[in-house]
C-alpha positions as CSV (number, residue, x, y, z in Angstrom):
1,M,-9.7,-7.8,5.9
2,L,-12.4,-6.6,8.3
3,V,-11.4,-2.9,8.0
4,A,-11.4,-3.1,4.2
5,L,-14.9,-4.8,4.2
6,L,-16.2,-2.2,6.6
7,C,-15.0,0.7,4.4
8,V,-16.8,-0.9,1.4
9,L,-20.1,-1.2,3.3
10,Y,-19.7,2.3,4.7
11,G,-19.2,3.8,1.3
12,V,-22.2,2.1,-0.2
13,L,-24.5,3.0,2.7
14,L,-23.6,6.7,2.6
15,G,-24.3,6.8,-1.1
16,F,-21.0,8.4,-2.3
17,L,-19.4,5.2,-3.5
18,D,-20.9,3.9,-6.7
19,W,-20.7,0.3,-8.1
20,F,-17.5,1.1,-9.9
21,G,-15.8,2.0,-6.6
22,L,-17.4,-1.1,-5.0
23,Y,-15.9,-3.3,-7.7
24,W,-12.5,-1.6,-7.2
25,L,-12.5,-2.1,-3.4
26,S,-13.8,-5.7,-3.8
27,C,-10.7,-6.4,-6.0
28,Y,-8.6,-4.8,-3.3
29,V,-10.1,-7.1,-0.6
30,L,-9.6,-10.1,-2.7
31,T,-5.9,-9.2,-3.3
32,L,-5.4,-8.9,0.5
33,V,-6.9,-12.3,0.9
34,V,-4.3,-13.7,-1.6
35,F,-1.5,-11.9,0.2
36,K,-2.6,-13.4,3.5
37,S,-2.4,-16.8,2.0
38,M,1.1,-16.1,0.7
39,F,2.5,-14.9,4.0
40,G,3.0,-18.4,5.4
41,L,5.2,-19.3,2.4
42,L,7.1,-16.0,2.5
43,S,7.9,-16.3,6.2
44,T,10.2,-19.2,5.4
45,G,12.5,-16.8,3.6
46,E,12.5,-18.9,0.4
47,G,10.3,-16.6,-1.6
48,L,7.4,-17.6,-3.9
49,G,7.6,-18.0,-7.7
50,V,4.4,-17.8,-9.7
51,G,5.5,-19.8,-12.6
52,Q,8.1,-20.4,-15.3
53,M,6.1,-18.5,-17.9
54,Y,5.6,-15.4,-15.9
55,P,8.4,-13.1,-14.7
56,V,6.8,-12.7,-11.3
57,S,8.2,-13.7,-7.9
58,F,7.9,-12.6,-4.3
59,D,10.3,-12.4,-1.4
60,F,9.9,-10.7,2.0
61,V,11.1,-7.3,0.8
62,G,8.7,-7.3,-2.2
63,F,5.9,-8.6,-0.2
64,S,6.3,-5.9,2.4
65,F,6.0,-3.2,-0.2
66,L,3.0,-5.0,-1.8
67,L,1.2,-4.7,1.5
68,L,2.2,-1.1,1.8
69,T,0.8,-0.5,-1.7
70,G,-2.6,-2.0,-0.8
71,W,-2.9,0.1,2.4
72,I,-1.8,3.5,0.9
73,T,-3.8,3.2,-2.3
74,L,-6.9,2.6,-0.2
75,V,-6.1,5.6,2.1
76,G,-5.4,7.8,-1.0
77,V,-8.7,7.0,-2.6
78,W,-10.6,7.6,0.6
79,S,-8.9,10.9,1.3
80,G,-10.1,12.4,-2.0
81,L,-13.7,11.3,-1.8
82,G,-14.6,14.2,0.4
83,H,-13.7,17.1,-1.9
84,L,-13.7,15.8,-5.4
85,L,-15.8,18.1,-7.6
86,F,-15.6,16.1,-10.8
87,G,-14.3,12.9,-12.3
88,L,-14.9,10.4,-9.5
89,R,-14.7,7.4,-11.9
90,T,-11.6,8.8,-13.5
91,Y,-10.0,9.4,-10.1
92,M,-10.6,5.9,-8.9
93,G,-9.7,4.4,-12.3
94,L,-6.3,6.1,-12.1
95,F,-5.7,4.8,-8.6
96,M,-6.7,1.3,-9.7
97,F,-4.2,1.5,-12.6
98,L,-1.5,2.8,-10.2
99,F,-2.3,-0.1,-7.8
100,V,-1.9,-2.7,-10.6
101,V,1.4,-1.1,-11.8
102,L,2.9,-1.0,-8.4
103,F,1.6,-4.5,-7.6
104,M,3.5,-5.8,-10.6
105,F,6.6,-3.7,-10.0
106,F,7.2,-5.0,-6.5
107,G,6.8,-8.6,-7.7
108,I,8.7,-8.5,-11.0
109,N,12.0,-10.2,-11.6
110,N,12.7,-9.2,-15.2
111,L,14.9,-6.1,-15.8
112,L,13.1,-4.7,-18.8
113,L,9.6,-5.0,-17.3
114,F,11.1,-3.6,-14.1
115,F,12.1,-0.5,-15.9
116,L,8.8,-0.2,-17.8
117,L,6.7,-0.4,-14.7
118,F,9.1,1.9,-12.9
119,E,8.4,4.6,-15.4
120,G,4.8,3.6,-16.0
121,A,3.9,4.6,-12.4
122,L,4.5,8.2,-13.4
123,V,1.5,8.3,-15.8
124,P,-1.4,8.2,-13.3
125,M,0.4,10.5,-10.9
126,F,1.0,13.0,-13.7
127,I,-2.7,13.0,-14.6
128,I,-3.8,13.3,-11.0
129,L,-1.5,16.2,-10.4
130,G,-2.6,17.9,-13.6
131,L,-6.4,17.4,-13.2
132,W,-7.0,17.8,-9.5
133,G,-4.2,20.2,-8.4
134,A,-5.7,23.3,-6.9
135,Q,-3.4,26.0,-8.1
136,P,-2.2,27.1,-11.6
137,E,1.4,26.3,-10.5
138,R,0.5,22.6,-10.8
139,I,1.6,22.8,-14.5
140,L,5.1,23.8,-13.6
141,A,5.2,21.2,-10.8
142,N,4.1,18.6,-13.3
143,Y,6.9,19.6,-15.7
144,Y,9.5,19.3,-12.8
145,F,8.1,16.0,-11.8
146,F,8.0,14.5,-15.3
147,L,11.3,15.9,-16.5
148,Y,13.4,14.9,-13.5
149,T,12.1,11.4,-13.4
150,I,12.2,10.8,-17.2
151,I,15.6,12.3,-17.8
152,G,17.0,10.6,-14.8
153,G,15.9,7.2,-16.1
154,F,17.3,7.8,-19.6
155,P,20.7,6.2,-19.0
156,L,19.2,3.1,-17.4
157,M,16.9,2.8,-20.5
158,L,19.8,3.0,-22.9
159,F,21.7,0.3,-21.1
160,I,18.7,-2.0,-21.0
161,L,17.7,-1.5,-24.6
162,G,21.3,-1.7,-25.8
163,G,21.6,-5.2,-24.4
164,F,24.1,-4.2,-21.7
165,F,22.4,-6.5,-19.2
166,E,21.7,-9.4,-21.6
167,F,23.8,-11.8,-19.6
168,V,22.3,-10.8,-16.3
169,S,19.7,-13.4,-15.5
170,E,16.3,-12.7,-13.9
171,T,17.4,-14.7,-10.8
172,I,20.4,-12.3,-10.2
173,I,18.4,-9.1,-10.2
174,F,15.7,-10.6,-8.0
175,L,17.7,-12.5,-5.4
176,G,20.9,-10.6,-5.6
177,C,22.9,-13.8,-5.7
178,G,25.4,-12.6,-8.3
179,F,27.5,-9.5,-8.9
180,L,28.1,-7.5,-12.0
181,V,31.3,-5.4,-11.9
182,L,30.9,-1.9,-13.3
183,D,32.9,1.2,-13.5
184,S,31.9,3.9,-11.0
185,L,30.6,6.4,-13.5
186,V,28.6,3.8,-15.3
187,F,27.0,2.6,-12.1
188,F,26.2,6.2,-11.0
189,A,24.5,6.8,-14.4
190,L,22.3,3.8,-13.8
191,L,21.6,4.8,-10.2
192,V,20.5,8.3,-11.1
193,A,17.1,7.0,-12.2
194,F,16.5,5.7,-8.6
195,L,18.1,8.7,-6.9
196,C,15.6,11.0,-8.7
197,K,12.7,9.0,-7.4
198,L,14.1,8.5,-3.9
199,P,14.8,11.5,-4.0
200,M,18.4,12.2,-2.8
201,Y,19.3,15.7,-2.0
202,G,20.4,17.4,-5.2
203,F,17.8,15.5,-7.2
204,H,14.9,16.6,-5.1
205,M,13.7,19.9,-6.6
206,W,10.6,18.3,-8.1
207,L,9.3,16.9,-4.8
208,P,8.3,20.0,-2.8
209,K,6.7,21.5,-5.9
210,A,4.7,18.3,-6.6
211,H,3.6,17.8,-3.0
212,V,2.5,21.4,-2.6
213,E,0.4,21.4,-5.8
214,A,-0.9,17.9,-5.7
215,P,-4.4,17.0,-4.2
216,V,-4.3,15.2,-0.9
217,G,-4.7,11.8,-2.5
218,G,-1.8,12.4,-4.8
219,S,0.4,13.6,-2.0
220,I,-0.4,10.5,0.1
221,V,0.4,8.1,-2.8
222,L,3.5,10.2,-3.8
223,A,4.9,10.1,-0.3
224,G,3.9,6.6,0.6
225,L,4.6,4.7,-2.6
226,L,6.3,6.5,-5.4
227,L,9.3,7.6,-3.3
228,K,9.7,3.9,-2.4
229,L,10.2,3.0,-6.0
230,G,13.6,4.7,-5.8
231,G,14.5,3.1,-2.6
232,Y,13.4,-0.3,-3.8
233,G,15.4,0.2,-7.0
234,V,18.6,1.1,-5.1
235,F,18.0,-1.9,-2.8
236,R,17.8,-4.3,-5.8
237,L,20.6,-2.6,-7.9
238,V,23.1,-2.5,-5.1
239,G,22.4,-6.2,-4.4
240,F,23.7,-7.4,-7.7
241,V,26.2,-4.8,-8.9
242,W,29.7,-4.4,-7.5
243,V,31.6,-1.2,-8.2
244,G,35.3,-1.6,-8.5
245,S,36.1,1.5,-6.4
246,G,35.0,1.6,-2.8
247,F,35.3,5.4,-3.0
248,F,32.1,5.6,-4.9
249,Y,30.1,4.1,-2.0
250,M,31.8,6.5,0.3
251,L,30.7,9.3,-1.9
252,L,27.1,8.0,-1.9
253,L,27.3,7.6,1.9
254,G,28.5,11.2,2.3
255,M,25.8,12.5,0.0
256,G,23.1,10.7,2.0
257,V,24.3,12.0,5.4
258,W,24.8,15.5,3.9
259,G,21.3,15.4,2.4
260,M,19.9,14.5,5.8
261,F,21.5,17.6,7.4
262,I,20.7,20.0,4.7
263,S,17.1,18.8,4.3
264,G,16.7,19.2,8.1
265,F,17.9,22.8,8.1
266,L,15.7,23.5,5.0
267,C,12.7,22.2,7.0
268,M,13.4,24.8,9.7
269,R,13.0,27.6,7.1
270,Q,9.7,26.5,5.6
271,V,6.4,28.3,6.3
272,D,4.2,26.0,4.2
273,L,3.2,22.8,6.1
274,K,3.2,20.5,3.0
275,S,6.6,21.8,1.9
276,M,8.0,21.2,5.4
277,I,6.7,17.6,5.4
278,A,8.1,17.1,1.9
279,Y,11.6,18.2,3.0
280,S,11.4,15.9,6.0
281,S,10.8,13.1,3.5
282,V,14.0,14.0,1.6
283,A,15.9,13.8,4.9
284,H,14.5,10.3,5.8
285,M,15.1,8.9,2.3
286,S,18.7,10.2,2.4
287,M,19.2,8.3,5.6
288,C,17.9,5.1,3.9
289,L,20.4,5.7,1.0
290,A,23.3,6.1,3.5
291,G,22.3,2.9,5.3
292,M,22.2,0.8,2.1
293,C,25.6,2.0,0.9
294,V,27.6,0.6,3.8
295,F,27.1,-3.0,2.8
296,Y,26.2,-4.2,6.3
297,L,23.1,-6.3,7.1
298,W,22.1,-3.8,9.8
299,G,22.2,-1.0,7.3
300,F,20.1,-2.8,4.7
301,K,17.5,-3.9,7.3
302,G,17.4,-0.4,8.8
303,G,16.9,1.2,5.4
304,L,14.0,-1.2,4.6
305,I,12.3,-0.7,7.9
306,L,12.7,3.1,7.7
307,M,11.2,3.1,4.2
308,L,8.2,1.1,5.3
309,S,7.7,3.4,8.4
310,H,8.0,6.5,6.3
311,G,5.4,5.0,3.9
312,L,2.9,5.0,6.7
313,V,3.9,8.1,8.6
314,S,4.3,10.6,5.8
315,P,0.9,9.9,4.2
316,A,-0.7,10.4,7.6
317,L,1.0,13.8,8.0
318,F,-0.2,14.9,4.6
319,G,-3.7,13.7,5.4
320,L,-3.6,15.7,8.7
321,G,-2.2,18.7,6.9
322,N,-5.1,18.6,4.4
323,F,-7.5,18.4,7.3
324,L,-6.0,21.5,8.9
325,Y,-6.0,23.3,5.5
326,E,-9.7,22.6,4.9
327,R,-10.5,24.1,8.3
328,S,-8.2,27.0,8.4
329,G,-8.2,28.0,4.8
330,S,-4.4,28.2,4.6
331,R,-1.3,25.9,4.4
332,V,0.9,28.5,6.2
333,M,1.6,27.2,9.7
334,L,1.4,30.5,11.4
335,A,-2.1,30.9,10.0
336,M,-3.2,27.7,11.7
337,G,-2.9,29.1,15.2
338,A,-5.2,27.9,18.0
339,C,-6.0,24.7,16.0
340,Q,-5.8,22.7,19.2
341,Q,-8.9,24.4,20.7
342,G,-11.7,21.8,20.4
343,F,-9.7,19.5,18.2
344,Y,-7.9,17.3,20.7
345,V,-8.3,14.2,18.5
346,V,-6.4,15.9,15.7
347,S,-3.8,17.0,18.2
348,F,-3.4,13.4,19.3
349,F,-2.9,12.1,15.8
350,F,-0.5,14.9,14.9
351,I,1.6,14.3,18.0
352,F,1.6,10.5,17.4
353,F,2.7,10.7,13.8
354,L,5.3,13.4,14.5
355,A,6.8,11.2,17.2
356,C,6.9,8.3,14.8
357,N,8.5,10.5,12.2
358,F,11.1,11.5,14.7
359,G,11.8,7.9,15.7
360,F,10.4,7.9,19.2
361,P,10.4,4.5,20.8
362,P,8.7,2.1,20.4
363,S,7.6,3.2,16.9
364,L,8.7,1.4,13.8
365,S,10.9,4.4,12.8
366,F,12.8,3.9,16.1
367,F,13.8,0.4,15.2
368,G,14.6,1.3,11.6
369,E,16.8,4.2,12.7
370,L,18.5,2.1,15.4
371,S,19.3,-0.6,12.9
372,L,20.5,1.9,10.4
373,Y,22.7,3.7,12.9
374,F,24.3,0.3,13.9
375,G,25.1,-0.3,10.3
376,L,26.7,3.1,9.8
377,L,28.7,2.8,13.1
378,Q,30.0,-0.6,12.0
379,W,31.4,1.2,9.0
380,S,32.9,4.1,11.0
381,F,32.4,5.0,14.6
382,F,33.2,8.6,13.9
383,L,29.7,9.0,12.4
384,F,28.4,8.8,16.0
385,F,28.6,12.5,16.5
386,V,27.2,13.3,13.0
387,L,24.2,11.0,13.5
388,G,23.6,12.4,17.0
389,L,23.5,15.9,15.6
390,G,21.2,14.8,12.9
391,M,18.8,13.4,15.5
392,V,18.8,16.7,17.3
393,V,18.0,18.6,14.1
394,M,15.1,16.3,13.2
395,G,13.8,16.6,16.7
396,M,13.8,20.4,16.4
397,V,12.0,20.2,13.1
398,M,9.2,18.0,14.5
399,L,8.9,20.2,17.6
400,K,8.8,23.4,15.5
401,M,6.1,21.9,13.2
402,F,3.9,21.1,16.1
403,V,4.3,24.4,17.9
404,K,3.8,26.5,14.8
405,V,0.6,24.6,13.8
406,F,-1.1,24.4,17.2
407,Y,0.3,27.1,19.4
408,S,1.0,30.1,17.2
409,L,-1.2,33.1,16.6
410,G,-3.4,32.7,13.6
411,V,-6.9,32.8,12.1
412,G,-7.9,29.6,13.8
413,F,-10.5,27.3,12.4
414,L,-13.2,28.5,10.0
415,G,-15.5,25.6,10.9
416,G,-16.1,22.0,10.4
417,E,-15.9,18.9,12.5
418,V,-13.8,15.7,12.2
419,N,-16.0,13.4,10.1
420,L,-16.0,9.6,10.2
421,R,-14.1,9.2,6.9
422,E,-11.1,11.2,8.3
423,M,-11.2,9.4,11.6
424,Y,-11.2,6.1,9.8
425,M,-8.2,7.0,7.7
426,M,-6.1,8.0,10.7
427,W,-7.0,5.0,12.8
428,V,-6.2,2.7,9.9
429,L,-2.7,4.1,9.7
430,V,-2.3,4.0,13.4
431,V,-3.3,0.3,13.6
432,K,-1.1,-0.6,10.6
433,M,1.9,1.2,12.1
434,A,1.4,-0.7,15.4
435,W,0.9,-4.0,13.7
436,V,4.0,-3.6,11.4
437,S,6.1,-2.5,14.4
438,V,5.2,-5.6,16.3
439,L,5.7,-7.8,13.2
440,F,9.3,-6.5,12.7
441,V,10.3,-6.6,16.3
442,Y,9.1,-10.1,17.0
């Protein structure tokens, strides 16, 4: 609460935050107060229903993503205030709309509203990418982003509007207390909507393009929240649908592990910093998918923890990447050489979040990956060598990213110091990462 209040006062005192922004952030602070009052009820594991007339209900999983939504939308707004040339009210209004949509999405228990909010979150991101993207290629990136997600969700929309899920109660989709038996191909068609948003390798072509062309606020929200829509959808769908053939889950598991490997090797080939971070996101979300497909508690918990950790780490890396881009004038890592000279604070943050992204103990990613590996090894111990090799590949990716950015030959910095706004954003994410790590461990 104190951090959010300080950011409001700081924005007003410096004069770049108008009364519309003050109203938005005040609503945000009020929402956090409401969340805090709910936490005692949610910690019992029974969930919290808002009422019989409203299809809204919260459990620990939904509540965790609600908190993540509040943190990342705030960081996304603040990251864009330093370089917006026009449309401040429109920019903040779109983030406010996105916050409301995601707030409702993670607390909804009605399947039709679930789908509408799932697709409705595309609209503000589509506008942000189209209006504030820096390069003309943002139009093509917007087409990829929109077509992949809309076409992927088309089968799910047909089944919902066709009444296929009429007999599935709201309680079943929310709590996962019942199972609907489906054919493998039918279930895969429904799952494609979430796999495109996750995204799983093979459905990921829109993600690097969108990340590269999006403004920093859009990249932060895209990595921290919109990718989690797919993971949250898989988490809910797998919880109440049973596929008659176990081979289908083996196929999804194999695609998840394979996606982790291929994405890691693709990271090694990237020269653009934002593109490299985007492919590392594909690798981590593929691991989450593999963990949720083994039907073990360790796998589900590991996938959830890893998604929350990625929702904090990946936005921080995109924020740091934008910081380096503004100082060096290029996103090419080799052109950022000698960045460590005089910018030791930036080096510290970069090392910290790269270590968290790799899963270095005692970060939240470490506990998520450890739980996820336990779940996968319960299913088959032969995955031990595969997972070990995957850890080596991701470690090489993180090391290569750091060495290329800070120790290669390049143009160096063109000028500029670390300002208070950027320091605040990084420290907020560091504190939240530490707090969530302690919360999940104890």
